[in-house]
DRENDO-1510 file (C-alpha; in Angstrom, 1 decimal, always signed):
<recs>
REC; n; res; u; v; w
REC; 1; MET; +12.1; -10.2; +9.7 .
REC; 2; SER; +12.7; -6.4; +9.5 .
REC; 3; GLU; +11.7; -4.1; +12.3 .
REC; 4; PRO; +8.3; -2.5; +11.9 .
REC; 5; LEU; +8.3; +1.0; +10.5 .
REC; 6; THR; +7.5; +3.9; +12.8 .
REC; 7; LEU; +4.5; +6.0; +12.1 .
REC; 8; SER; +4.4; +9.7; +13.3 .
REC; 9; ILE; +1.0; +11.5; +13.5 .
REC; 10; VAL; +0.5; +15.2; +14.2 .
REC; 11; THR; -2.9; +16.7; +15.1 .
REC; 12; PRO; -3.0; +20.5; +14.7 .
REC; 13; SER; -5.7; +22.0; +16.9 .
REC; 14; PHE; -7.2; +25.3; +17.8 .
REC; 15; ASN; -10.4; +25.8; +19.9 .
REC; 16; THR; -11.9; +22.5; +18.9 .
REC; 17; ALA; -12.4; +21.0; +22.4 .
REC; 18; GLN; -15.8; +19.6; +21.3 .
REC; 19; PHE; -14.1; +17.1; +18.9 .
REC; 20; LEU; -10.5; +16.9; +20.0 .
REC; 21; GLY; -11.0; +14.0; +22.4 .
REC; 22; ASP; -12.5; +11.8; +19.7 .
REC; 23; ALA; -9.6; +12.5; +17.4 .
REC; 24; ILE; -7.1; +11.5; +20.1 .
REC; 25; LYS; -9.0; +8.4; +21.1 .
REC; 26; SER; -9.0; +7.3; +17.4 .
REC; 27; VAL; -5.2; +7.5; +17.4 .
REC; 28; LEU; -4.7; +5.7; +20.7 .
REC; 29; ALA; -7.1; +2.9; +19.7 .
REC; 30; GLN; -4.9; +1.8; +16.8 .
REC; 31; ASP; -3.0; -1.4; +17.1 .
REC; 32; TRP; +0.3; -0.6; +15.2 .
REC; 33; PRO; +3.2; -1.1; +17.7 .
REC; 34; ARG; +5.3; +1.9; +16.8 .
REC; 35; VAL; +3.5; +5.2; +16.8 .
REC; 36; ASN; +4.7; +8.7; +17.7 .
REC; 37; TYR; +1.9; +11.2; +18.3 .
REC; 38; VAL; +1.8; +14.9; +19.2 .
REC; 39; VAL; -1.1; +17.4; +19.4 .
REC; 40; MET; +0.1; +20.9; +18.3 .
REC; 41; ASP; -2.4; +23.2; +19.9 .
REC; 42; GLY; -2.3; +26.9; +18.9 .
REC; 43; GLY; -3.0; +28.3; +22.3 .
REC; 44; SER; -6.7; +27.3; +22.6 .
REC; 45; THR; -9.0; +29.1; +25.1 .
REC; 46; ASP; -12.1; +26.8; +24.9 .
REC; 47; GLY; -11.1; +24.0; +27.2 .
REC; 48; SER; -8.9; +22.1; +24.7 .
REC; 49; VAL; -6.0; +22.1; +27.1 .
REC; 50; ASP; -8.2; +20.4; +29.7 .
REC; 51; VAL; -9.0; +17.7; +27.1 .
REC; 52; LEU; -5.3; +17.3; +26.4 .
REC; 53; ARG; -4.4; +17.0; +30.1 .
REC; 54; SER; -7.1; +14.3; +30.6 .
REC; 55; PHE; -5.0; +11.9; +28.5 .
REC; 56; GLY; -2.1; +12.1; +30.9 .
REC; 57; ASP; +1.2; +10.7; +29.6 .
REC; 58; ARG; -0.5; +8.8; +26.8 .
REC; 59; ILE; +0.1; +11.6; +24.4 .
REC; 60; GLN; +2.6; +14.4; +23.7 .
REC; 61; TRP; +1.1; +17.9; +23.3 .
REC; 62; VAL; +2.1; +21.5; +23.0 .
REC; 63; SER; -0.2; +24.5; +23.5 .
REC; 64; GLN; +1.2; +27.8; +22.3 .
REC; 65; LYS; +0.5; +30.4; +19.7 .
REC; 66; ASP; +1.6; +29.4; +16.2 .
REC; 67; ASP; +1.2; +30.8; +12.7 .
REC; 68; GLY; -1.6; +28.5; +11.7 .
REC; 69; GLN; -2.3; +24.9; +10.7 .
REC; 70; SER; +0.5; +24.5; +8.3 .
REC; 71; ASP; +3.1; +26.0; +10.7 .
REC; 72; ALA; +1.8; +23.6; +13.4 .
REC; 73; LEU; +2.2; +20.6; +11.1 .
REC; 74; ASN; +5.7; +21.4; +10.0 .
REC; 75; LYS; +6.8; +22.0; +13.7 .
REC; 76; GLY; +5.0; +18.8; +14.7 .
REC; 77; PHE; +6.7; +16.6; +12.0 .
REC; 78; ALA; +10.1; +18.2; +12.9 .
REC; 79; ARG; +9.5; +17.3; +16.6 .
REC; 80; LEU; +8.8; +13.7; +15.9 .
REC; 81; GLY; +11.0; +11.0; +14.4 .
REC; 82; GLY; +9.4; +8.3; +12.3 .
REC; 83; ASP; +9.6; +6.7; +8.9 .
REC; 84; ILE; +5.9; +7.4; +7.8 .
REC; 85; LEU; +4.0; +10.6; +8.4 .
REC; 86; GLY; +0.4; +11.6; +8.5 .
REC; 87; TRP; -1.8; +14.2; +10.1 .
REC; 88; LEU; -5.3; +14.2; +11.6 .
REC; 89; ASN; -7.1; +17.4; +12.0 .
REC; 90; SER; -8.7; +17.7; +15.4 .
REC; 91; ASP; -12.3; +17.3; +14.1 .
REC; 92; ASP; -11.5; +14.1; +12.1 .
REC; 93; THR; -11.0; +10.5; +13.2 .
REC; 94; TYR; -9.3; +7.3; +12.1 .
REC; 95; VAL; -11.2; +4.0; +11.8 .
REC; 96; PRO; -9.9; +1.0; +13.8 .
REC; 97; GLY; -7.1; -0.9; +12.0 .
REC; 98; ALA; -6.2; +2.0; +9.7 .
REC; 99; PHE; -2.6; +2.2; +10.8 .
REC; 100; ARG; -1.9; -1.5; +10.4 .
REC; 101; GLU; -3.5; -1.5; +7.0 .
REC; 102; VAL; -1.3; +1.4; +5.8 .
REC; 103; MET; +1.9; +0.4; +7.5 .
REC; 104; GLU; +1.8; -3.2; +6.3 .
REC; 105; TYR; +1.4; -1.9; +2.8 .
REC; 106; PHE; +4.4; +0.4; +3.2 .
REC; 107; GLN; +6.5; -2.4; +4.5 .
REC; 108; ALA; +5.5; -4.7; +1.6 .
REC; 109; HIS; +6.1; -2.0; -1.0 .
REC; 110; PRO; +9.3; -0.1; -0.3 .
REC; 111; ASP; +9.1; +1.7; -3.6 .
REC; 112; VAL; +5.8; +3.4; -2.7 .
REC; 113; ASP; +6.1; +6.8; -1.0 .
REC; 114; VAL; +2.4; +7.9; -0.6 .
REC; 115; VAL; -0.5; +5.7; +0.4 .
REC; 116; TYR; -4.1; +6.8; +0.6 .
REC; 117; GLY; -7.4; +5.1; +1.1 .
REC; 118; ASN; -11.2; +5.7; +1.5 .
REC; 119; ALA; -13.0; +8.0; +4.0 .
REC; 120; ASN; -16.5; +8.7; +5.1 .
REC; 121; PHE; -18.2; +12.0; +5.8 .
REC; 122; ILE; -19.5; +12.3; +9.3 .
REC; 123; ASP; -21.5; +15.1; +11.0 .
REC; 124; ALA; -20.8; +17.1; +14.1 .
REC; 125; ALA; -22.2; +14.3; +16.3 .
REC; 126; GLY; -20.1; +11.7; +14.6 .
REC; 127; ASN; -23.0; +10.2; +12.6 .
REC; 128; LEU; -22.3; +8.8; +9.2 .
REC; 129; ILE; -23.3; +11.1; +6.3 .
REC; 130; GLY; -21.9; +8.9; +3.5 .
REC; 131; PRO; -18.7; +7.9; +1.7 .
REC; 132; CYS; -16.4; +10.5; +0.2 .
REC; 133; VAL; -17.5; +9.8; -3.3 .
REC; 134; HIS; -14.8; +11.8; -5.0 .
REC; 135; ILE; -12.0; +9.4; -4.1 .
REC; 136; GLU; -10.5; +7.6; -7.1 .
REC; 137; PRO; -7.7; +5.1; -7.8 .
REC; 138; TYR; -4.5; +6.9; -8.4 .
REC; 139; SER; -3.8; +8.7; -11.7 .
REC; 140; ALA; -1.3; +11.6; -11.9 .
REC; 141; ARG; -3.2; +12.9; -14.9 .
REC; 142; ARG; -6.5; +13.0; -13.0 .
REC; 143; LEU; -4.8; +14.6; -10.0 .
REC; 144; PHE; -3.2; +17.5; -12.0 .
REC; 145; TYR; -6.0; +18.0; -14.6 .
REC; 146; TYR; -9.3; +17.0; -13.0 .
REC; 147; SER; -9.6; +16.9; -9.3 .
REC; 148; ASP; -8.0; +16.5; -5.8 .
REC; 149; PHE; -9.5; +13.1; -5.2 .
REC; 150; ILE; -7.1; +12.3; -2.2 .
REC; 151; VAL; -8.8; +12.9; +1.2 .
REC; 152; GLN; -6.2; +14.2; +3.6 .
REC; 153; PRO; -6.9; +12.2; +6.8 .
REC; 154; ALA; -6.8; +9.0; +4.8 .
REC; 155; THR; -3.3; +9.8; +3.4 .
REC; 156; PHE; +0.2; +8.9; +4.7 .
REC; 157; PHE; +3.7; +9.5; +3.2 .
REC; 158; ARG; +7.3; +8.7; +3.8 .
REC; 159; ARG; +9.4; +11.2; +5.7 .
REC; 160; ARG; +12.1; +11.1; +3.0 .
REC; 161; ALA; +9.6; +12.2; +0.4 .
REC; 162; PHE; +8.0; +14.9; +2.6 .
REC; 163; GLU; +11.4; +16.4; +3.4 .
REC; 164; ALA; +12.6; +16.1; -0.2 .
REC; 165; VAL; +9.8; +18.4; -1.4 .
REC; 166; GLY; +10.2; +20.9; +1.4 .
REC; 167; GLY; +7.3; +20.0; +3.6 .
REC; 168; ILE; +4.0; +21.9; +3.8 .
REC; 169; ASP; +3.8; +25.4; +2.3 .
REC; 170; ALA; +2.8; +27.6; +5.3 .
REC; 171; SER; +1.8; +30.4; +3.0 .
REC; 172; LEU; -1.3; +28.5; +1.9 .
REC; 173; TYR; -4.6; +28.5; +3.7 .
REC; 174; PHE; -7.1; +26.3; +1.8 .
REC; 175; GLY; -5.1; +24.0; -0.4 .
REC; 176; MET; -1.9; +23.1; +1.5 .
REC; 177; ASP; -2.7; +19.4; +1.3 .
REC; 178; TYR; -3.5; +19.4; -2.5 .
REC; 179; ASP; -0.3; +21.4; -3.0 .
REC; 180; LEU; +1.7; +18.8; -1.1 .
REC; 181; TRP; +0.2; +15.9; -3.2 .
REC; 182; LEU; +1.1; +17.7; -6.4 .
REC; 183; ARG; +4.7; +18.3; -5.4 .
REC; 184; LEU; +5.0; +14.7; -4.2 .
REC; 185; ALA; +3.4; +13.4; -7.4 .
REC; 186; THR; +6.1; +15.0; -9.6 .
REC; 187; ARG; +8.8; +12.8; -7.9 .
REC; 188; PHE; +7.4; +9.9; -6.0 .
REC; 189; LYS; +5.1; +6.9; -6.3 .
REC; 190; PHE; +1.5; +6.9; -5.0 .
REC; 191; ALA; -0.7; +3.9; -4.2 .
REC; 192; TYR; -4.4; +3.7; -3.5 .
REC; 193; VAL; -5.6; +1.1; -0.9 .
REC; 194; PRO; -9.3; +0.6; -1.3 .
REC; 195; LYS; -10.0; +0.4; +2.5 .
REC; 196; LEU; -11.8; +2.7; +4.8 .
REC; 197; LEU; -9.2; +4.6; +6.8 .
REC; 198; ALA; -10.7; +7.8; +8.2 .
REC; 199; ASN; -13.7; +9.9; +8.9 .
REC; 200; TYR; -13.8; +13.5; +7.6 .
REC; 201; ARG; -16.1; +15.6; +9.8 .
REC; 202; TRP; -18.2; +18.0; +7.7 .
REC; 203; LEU; -19.0; +21.2; +9.6 .
REC; 204; ASP; -20.4; +24.6; +8.7 .
REC; 205; SER; -16.9; +26.0; +9.4 .
REC; 206; ASN; -15.0; +23.6; +7.1 .
REC; 207; LYS; -12.7; +25.5; +4.8 .
REC; 208; THR; -14.1; +23.6; +1.8 .
REC; 209; ALA; -17.6; +24.7; +2.8 .
REC; 210; VAL; -17.0; +28.4; +3.3 .
REC; 211; GLY; -13.9; +29.1; +1.1 .
REC; 212; GLY; -15.9; +30.3; -1.9 .
REC; 213; PHE; -14.0; +32.1; -4.6 .
REC; 214; LYS; -11.0; +32.7; -2.3 .
REC; 215; ARG; -10.4; +28.9; -2.1 .
REC; 216; ILE; -10.8; +28.4; -5.9 .
REC; 217; ASP; -8.4; +31.3; -6.6 .
REC; 218; GLU; -5.8; +29.8; -4.3 .
REC; 219; LEU; -6.1; +26.5; -6.0 .
REC; 220; GLN; -5.6; +28.2; -9.3 .
REC; 221; ARG; -2.4; +29.8; -8.0 .
REC; 222; ILE; -1.2; +26.4; -6.8 .
REC; 223; LEU; -1.7; +24.8; -10.3 .
REC; 224; ALA; +0.0; +27.8; -11.9 .
REC; 225; ARG; +3.2; +26.9; -10.2 .
REC; 226; HIS; +3.1; +23.7; -12.3 .
REC; 227; GLY; +2.3; +25.7; -15.5 .
REC; 228; LEU; -1.3; +24.4; -15.4 .
REC; 229; GLY; -4.7; +25.9; -15.2 .
REC; 230; LEU; -7.5; +25.2; -12.8 .
REC; 231; PRO; -8.5; +21.5; -12.7 .
REC; 232; ALA; -11.8; +20.6; -14.4 .
REC; 233; TYR; -13.8; +19.9; -11.2 .
REC; 234; ASN; -12.6; +23.0; -9.5 .
REC; 235; ARG; -13.5; +25.0; -12.6 .
REC; 236; LEU; -17.0; +23.5; -12.3 .
REC; 237; GLU; -17.0; +24.6; -8.6 .
REC; 238; ARG; -16.3; +28.1; -9.8 .
REC; 239; VAL; -19.2; +27.9; -12.3 .
REC; 240; ASN; -21.5; +26.9; -9.4 .
REC; 241; LEU; -20.3; +29.9; -7.4 .
REC; 242; HIS; -21.2; +32.1; -10.3 .
REC; 243; LEU; -24.6; +30.5; -10.6 .
REC; 244; GLU; -25.2; +31.1; -6.9 .
REC; 245; ALA; -24.2; +34.7; -7.3 .
REC; 246; ALA; -26.7; +35.0; -10.2 .
REC; 247; ARG; -29.5; +33.5; -8.1 .
REC; 248; ALA; -28.6; +36.0; -5.3 .
REC; 249; ALA; -28.6; +38.9; -7.7 .
REC; 250; MET; -32.0; +37.9; -9.1 .
REC; 251; HIS; -33.4; +37.7; -5.6 .
REC; 252; GLU; -32.1; +41.2; -5.0 .
REC; 253; ARG; -33.7; +42.2; -8.4 .
REC; 254; SER; -30.4; +43.0; -10.1 .
REC; 255; PRO; -30.8; +41.4; -13.5 .
REC; 256; LEU; -27.7; +43.0; -14.9 .
REC; 257; CYS; -25.5; +41.5; -12.1 .
REC; 258; ALA; -27.2; +38.2; -12.6 .
REC; 259; ALA; -26.5; +38.2; -16.3 .
REC; 260; SER; -22.9; +39.1; -15.7 .
REC; 261; SER; -22.5; +36.2; -13.2 .
REC; 262; LEU; -24.1; +33.8; -15.7 .
REC; 263; ALA; -21.8; +35.0; -18.5 .
REC; 264; ARG; -18.8; +34.4; -16.3 .
REC; 265; GLY; -20.0; +30.9; -15.4 .
REC; 266; ALA; -20.6; +30.0; -19.1 .
REC; 267; GLY; -17.1; +31.3; -19.9 .
REC; 268; GLU; -15.5; +29.1; -17.4 .
REC; 269; VAL; -17.0; +26.0; -19.0 .
REC; 270; LEU; -16.4; +27.1; -22.6 .
REC; 271; ARG; -12.7; +27.8; -21.9 .
REC; 272; SER; -12.1; +24.2; -20.6 .
REC; 273; PRO; -12.7; +21.2; -22.8 .
REC; 274; ARG; -12.0; +19.0; -19.7 .
REC; 275; ALA; -14.7; +20.7; -17.7 .
REC; 276; MET; -17.2; +20.2; -20.6 .
REC; 277; LEU; -16.2; +16.5; -20.9 .
REC; 278; SER; -16.6; +16.1; -17.2 .
REC; 279; LEU; -20.2; +17.2; -17.4 .
REC; 280; LEU; -20.8; +14.0; -19.5 .
REC; 281; GLN; -19.6; +11.7; -16.8 .
REC; 282; PRO; -22.0; +10.4; -14.1 .
REC; 283; LEU; -19.3; +10.5; -11.4 .
REC; 284; THR; -19.1; +14.3; -11.9 .
REC; 285; TRP; -22.7; +14.8; -11.2 .
REC; 286; LYS; -22.6; +12.4; -8.1 .
REC; 287; ILE; -19.7; +14.5; -6.7 .
REC; 288; ILE; -21.6; +17.8; -7.5 .
REC; 289; TRP; -24.8; +16.5; -5.9 .
REC; 290; THR; -22.9; +15.4; -2.8 .
REC; 291; GLY; -21.1; +18.8; -2.5 .
REC; 292; GLN; -24.3; +20.7; -3.0 .
REC; 293; VAL; -26.1; +18.7; -0.2 .
REC; 294; LEU; -23.2; +19.2; +2.2 .
REC; 295; ARG; -22.9; +22.9; +1.5 .
REC; 296; LYS; -26.7; +23.4; +1.8 .
REC; 297; ARG; -26.5; +21.7; +5.2 .
REC; 298; ALA; -23.7; +24.0; +6.2 .
REC; 299; VAL; -25.6; +27.1; +5.1 .
REC; 300; ARG; -28.8; +26.0; +6.9 .
REC; 301; LYS; -26.8; +25.5; +10.1 .
REC; 302; MET; -25.2; +28.9; +9.8 .
REC; 303; GLU; -28.6; +30.6; +9.1 .
REC; 304; SER; -30.1; +28.8; +12.0 .
REC; 305; ALA; -27.3; +29.8; +14.3 .
REC; 306; ASN; -27.6; +33.5; +13.1 .
REC; 307; GLU; -31.4; +33.4; +13.7 .
REC; 308; SER; -30.9; +32.0; +17.2 .
REC; 309; SER; -28.3; +34.6; +18.0 .
REC; 310; ALA; -30.6; +37.4; +16.7 .
REC; 311; GLN; -33.5; +36.0; +18.7 .
REC; 312; MET; -31.4; +36.0; +21.9 .
REC; 313; ASN; -30.4; +39.6; +21.3 .
REC; 314; THR; -34.0; +40.6; +20.8 .
REC; 315; ASP; -35.1; +38.8; +23.9 .
REC; 316; GLY; -32.3; +40.5; +25.8 .
REC; 317; ASP; -33.6; +43.9; +24.7 .
REC; 318; ARG; -37.1; +43.4; +26.0 .
</recs>
């Protein structure tokens, strides 16, 4: 019987002491016998280092200034050995048994280079919000033309494939994971394992929640590298951003600005037959509804925090 493969996990972290301990515990609770693990902290000042120290010699960690999440990940993977790689952001968690599920699949399928599974959305307190409804069985066509349906913390890949495509592009801020999947998909085999592997914590500070047009524009640049336009679902996200801009303009009594935003949104749909076709599919509306609910929660939390801060300032002036 062959030796079990080694899994290497990197957690990039910066000022997330509130969640970091849960992320680390979810790694340490796994039952796969060969795991390398390092937390790459970017020089946190919020107590994260105290959290790291509390685990003693059970984990490796570094706390020093870096050039962001992607830089931390590339340095972490270079630091560790291991056949299979994955990363867990410091506010996410793995579910029990995830490593064994993935690693046994890799061992049984030596031709597969990327394995991903299902994930749940959880809130700041770790409570279940619901499943990540946008995850789909693998299709390269869907990945390139319709949606990034692969949830990052539930994804693992062989080191040989990761190194062959040049690792993570540190110039990207919002879509470094999607960019990596696309580059891997042009050369390597993916497999979907329909098992729950991870929890994605939805916060008001998530890049997906607050990225807006900047996030969509970066995704468009990523696809342009492959000679493609914006995927259908992301194009519909841009349409929704234009609709939100129109609503805001009407609230501010700027009908011309509202009309301009509506025209831009309509143009996005009309220029994309795939986007129009997607609007006829029930799954699309399920994904849109879920995204709307999560974003509204994030906005409400931000507004509540701003109101509380303003109230504190007012009280302080009395």
